C-alpha atoms as a printed R data frame, in Angstrom:
    type eleno elety resid chain resno       x       y       z
1   ATOM     1    CA   UNK     A     1 150.614 231.727  85.387
2   ATOM     2    CA   UNK     A     2 153.842 232.341  83.481
3   ATOM     3    CA   UNK     A     3 152.017 234.869  81.313
4   ATOM     4    CA   UNK     A     4 150.938 236.737  84.441
5   ATOM     5    CA   UNK     A     5 154.430 236.607  85.921
6   ATOM     6    CA   UNK     A     6 155.963 237.917  82.682
7   ATOM     7    CA   UNK     A     7 153.425 240.748  82.473
8   ATOM     8    CA   UNK     A     8 151.837 239.434  79.260
9   ATOM     9    CA   UNK     A     9 148.488 238.770  80.910
10  ATOM    10    CA   UNK     A    10 146.721 239.764  84.081
11  ATOM    11    CA   UNK     A    11 143.765 237.960  85.605
12  ATOM    12    CA   UNK     A    12 141.339 240.467  84.051
13  ATOM    13    CA   UNK     A    13 142.692 240.269  80.475
14  ATOM    14    CA   UNK     A    14 140.450 238.612  77.885
15  ATOM    15    CA   UNK     A    15 142.004 235.179  77.291
16  ATOM    16    CA   UNK     A    16 141.219 235.495  73.579
17  ATOM    17    CA   UNK     A    17 144.272 237.753  73.337
18  ATOM    18    CA   UNK     A    18 146.269 234.501  73.665
19  ATOM    19    CA   UNK     A    19 143.758 232.043  72.164
20  ATOM    20    CA   UNK     A    20 141.776 233.940  69.508
21  ATOM    21    CA   UNK     A    21 140.023 230.702  68.467
22  ATOM    22    CA   UNK     A    22 138.195 230.622  71.808
23  ATOM    23    CA   UNK     A    23 134.494 231.407  71.218
24  ATOM    24    CA   UNK     A    24 133.475 235.068  71.382
25  ATOM    25    CA   UNK     A    25 130.346 235.448  73.478
26  ATOM    26    CA   UNK     A    26 130.259 239.220  73.304
27  ATOM    27    CA   UNK     A    27 131.972 239.800  76.642
28  ATOM    28    CA   UNK     A    28 135.558 239.313  77.761
29  ATOM    29    CA   UNK     A    29 136.466 235.916  79.188
30  ATOM    30    CA   UNK     A    30 139.027 236.360  81.931
31  ATOM    31    CA   UNK     A    31 140.941 233.773  83.891
32  ATOM    32    CA   UNK     A    32 138.611 234.502  86.801
33  ATOM    33    CA   UNK     A    33 135.403 234.141  84.767
34  ATOM    34    CA   UNK     A    34 135.557 230.640  83.248
35  ATOM    35    CA   UNK     A    35 132.356 228.655  83.559
36  ATOM    36    CA   UNK     A    36 131.722 224.934  83.221
37  ATOM    37    CA   UNK     A    37 130.213 225.711  79.810
38  ATOM    38    CA   UNK     A    38 133.347 227.561  78.695
39  ATOM    39    CA   UNK     A    39 135.600 224.728  79.826
40  ATOM    40    CA   UNK     A    40 133.311 222.182  78.165
41  ATOM    41    CA   UNK     A    41 133.536 224.104  74.885
42  ATOM    42    CA   UNK     A    42 137.305 224.208  75.277
43  ATOM    43    CA   UNK     A    43 137.407 220.428  75.819
44  ATOM    44    CA   UNK     A    44 135.126 219.861  72.815
45  ATOM    45    CA   UNK     A    45 137.347 222.057  70.627
46  ATOM    46    CA   UNK     A    46 140.360 219.942  71.613
47  ATOM    47    CA   UNK     A    47 138.468 216.684  71.036
48  ATOM    48    CA   UNK     A    48 137.288 217.774  67.586
49  ATOM    49    CA   UNK     A    49 140.668 219.156  66.520
50  ATOM    50    CA   UNK     A    50 139.435 222.748  66.209
51  ATOM    51    CA   UNK     A    51 141.697 224.453  68.725
52  ATOM    52    CA   UNK     A    52 145.258 223.190  68.540
53  ATOM    53    CA   UNK     A    53 147.627 223.110  65.600
54  ATOM    54    CA   UNK     A    54 149.412 219.809  64.958
55  ATOM    55    CA   UNK     A    55 152.649 220.992  66.579
56  ATOM    56    CA   UNK     A    56 150.808 222.288  69.649
57  ATOM    57    CA   UNK     A    57 148.805 219.046  69.926
58  ATOM    58    CA   UNK     A    58 152.089 217.149  70.025
59  ATOM    59    CA   UNK     A    59 153.343 219.341  72.891
60  ATOM    60    CA   UNK     A    60 150.064 218.917  74.807
61  ATOM    61    CA   UNK     A    61 149.764 215.156  74.389
62  ATOM    62    CA   UNK     A    62 153.396 214.125  74.920
63  ATOM    63    CA   UNK     A    63 154.851 213.757  78.404
64  ATOM    64    CA   UNK     A    64 157.956 215.791  79.118
65  ATOM    65    CA   UNK     A    65 161.109 214.945  81.018
66  ATOM    66    CA   UNK     A    66 162.969 217.065  83.522
67  ATOM    67    CA   UNK     A    67 166.285 218.624  82.527
68  ATOM    68    CA   UNK     A    68 168.072 215.601  84.004
69  ATOM    69    CA   UNK     A    69 165.956 213.190  81.946
70  ATOM    70    CA   UNK     A    70 163.501 211.992  84.594
71  ATOM    71    CA   UNK     A    71 159.994 211.427  83.192
72  ATOM    72    CA   UNK     A    72 157.088 213.551  84.385
73  ATOM    73    CA   UNK     A    73 153.330 213.069  83.952
74  ATOM    74    CA   UNK     A    74 153.088 216.468  82.257
75  ATOM    75    CA   UNK     A    75 152.484 217.599  78.712
76  ATOM    76    CA   UNK     A    76 151.947 221.248  77.838
77  ATOM    77    CA   UNK     A    77 149.210 222.381  80.256
78  ATOM    78    CA   UNK     A    78 147.872 218.892  81.000
79  ATOM    79    CA   UNK     A    79 148.658 215.774  82.960
80  ATOM    80    CA   UNK     A    80 149.032 213.052  80.330
81  ATOM    81    CA   UNK     A    81 148.708 209.310  80.668
82  ATOM    82    CA   UNK     A    82 147.762 206.367  78.504
83  ATOM    83    CA   UNK     A    83 148.300 205.940  74.787
84  ATOM    84    CA   UNK     A    84 146.152 205.438  71.716
85  ATOM    85    CA   UNK     A    85 142.463 205.162  72.575
86  ATOM    86    CA   UNK     A    86 143.301 205.352  76.278
87  ATOM    87    CA   UNK     A    87 145.144 208.691  76.006
88  ATOM    88    CA   UNK     A    88 143.900 210.894  78.832
89  ATOM    89    CA   UNK     A    89 144.493 214.607  79.352
90  ATOM    90    CA   UNK     A    90 143.633 216.145  82.718
91  ATOM    91    CA   UNK     A    91 143.890 219.647  84.108
92  ATOM    92    CA   UNK     A    92 143.074 220.759  87.643
93  ATOM    93    CA   UNK     A    93 142.546 224.245  88.966
94  ATOM    94    CA   UNK     A    94 141.711 225.719  92.326
95  ATOM    95    CA   UNK     A    95 141.433 228.937  94.204
96  ATOM    96    CA   UNK     A    96 139.933 229.873  97.525
97  ATOM    97    CA   UNK     A    97 136.498 228.231  97.852
98  ATOM    98    CA   UNK     A    98 136.572 226.383  94.515
99  ATOM    99    CA   UNK     A    99 138.137 223.469  92.642
100 ATOM   100    CA   UNK     A   100 137.856 222.396  89.013
101 ATOM   101    CA   UNK     A   101 138.939 219.367  86.986
102 ATOM   102    CA   UNK     A   102 138.744 218.765  83.256
103 ATOM   103    CA   UNK     A   103 139.459 215.291  81.867
104 ATOM   104    CA   UNK     A   104 139.542 214.557  78.160
105 ATOM   105    CA   UNK     A   105 139.877 211.245  76.332
106 ATOM   106    CA   UNK     A   106 140.431 212.790  72.891
107 ATOM   107    CA   UNK     A   107 140.607 209.517  70.946
108 ATOM   108    CA   UNK     A   108 137.314 208.390  72.496
109 ATOM   109    CA   UNK     A   109 135.840 211.836  71.798
110 ATOM   110    CA   UNK     A   110 134.720 212.321  75.382
111 ATOM   111    CA   UNK     A   111 135.414 214.716  78.198
112 ATOM   112    CA   UNK     A   112 134.089 215.737  81.590
113 ATOM   113    CA   UNK     A   113 134.398 219.040  83.445
114 ATOM   114    CA   UNK     A   114 133.581 219.270  87.151
115 ATOM   115    CA   UNK     A   115 133.576 222.457  89.176
116 ATOM   116    CA   UNK     A   116 132.861 222.830  92.859
117 ATOM   117    CA   UNK     A   117 132.257 225.847  95.042
118 ATOM   118    CA   UNK     A   118 134.155 224.139  97.849
119 ATOM   119    CA   UNK     A   119 137.893 223.752  98.245
120 ATOM   120    CA   UNK     A   120 137.244 220.624 100.332
121 ATOM   121    CA   UNK     A   121 136.010 218.540  97.394
122 ATOM   122    CA   UNK     A   122 138.099 216.272  95.192
123 ATOM   123    CA   UNK     A   123 136.663 216.816  91.688
124 ATOM   124    CA   UNK     A   124 138.814 213.931  90.436
125 ATOM   125    CA   UNK     A   125 136.542 211.527  92.308
126 ATOM   126    CA   UNK     A   126 133.592 212.889  90.337
127 ATOM   127    CA   UNK     A   127 135.268 212.749  86.914
128 ATOM   128    CA   UNK     A   128 136.319 209.167  87.637
129 ATOM   129    CA   UNK     A   129 132.756 208.263  88.668
130 ATOM   130    CA   UNK     A   130 131.259 209.886  85.555
131 ATOM   131    CA   UNK     A   131 133.647 208.073  83.198
132 ATOM   132    CA   UNK     A   132 132.991 204.821  85.087
133 ATOM   133    CA   UNK     A   133 129.238 205.253  84.596
134 ATOM   134    CA   UNK     A   134 129.699 206.168  80.932
135 ATOM   135    CA   UNK     A   135 131.837 203.090  80.280
136 ATOM   136    CA   UNK     A   136 129.065 200.863  81.646
137 ATOM   137    CA   UNK     A   137 126.556 202.304  79.173
138 ATOM   138    CA   UNK     A   138 128.660 201.495  76.087
């Protein structure tokens, strides 16, 4: 939302103005118009190293500290935990009547996106259940 606050982006601006690598589907993709398919493609692009430059990847996948040195669970745009093969990136979003969660295990080359048309749902419970089921099939 910093881009919105600084006037660099409004909620109806095509996000490809900031991320030109994002797939062009012939119509603008605005912050309000993301679909599960769009977010899945975004996750896949991260997993396959097609979206982020090395320096940006480091900012995304490394937890940051507060100005007084206290650790946080946050990298650039994602909650970050685990290391190596267990590195997990997660991002939540919500607005009135909807919630979304994207979880990526980039070193395992897997990710799950859950969206709900209810603000009373915890999509994290669903991503956890999906990864639990997937781990039992390996």
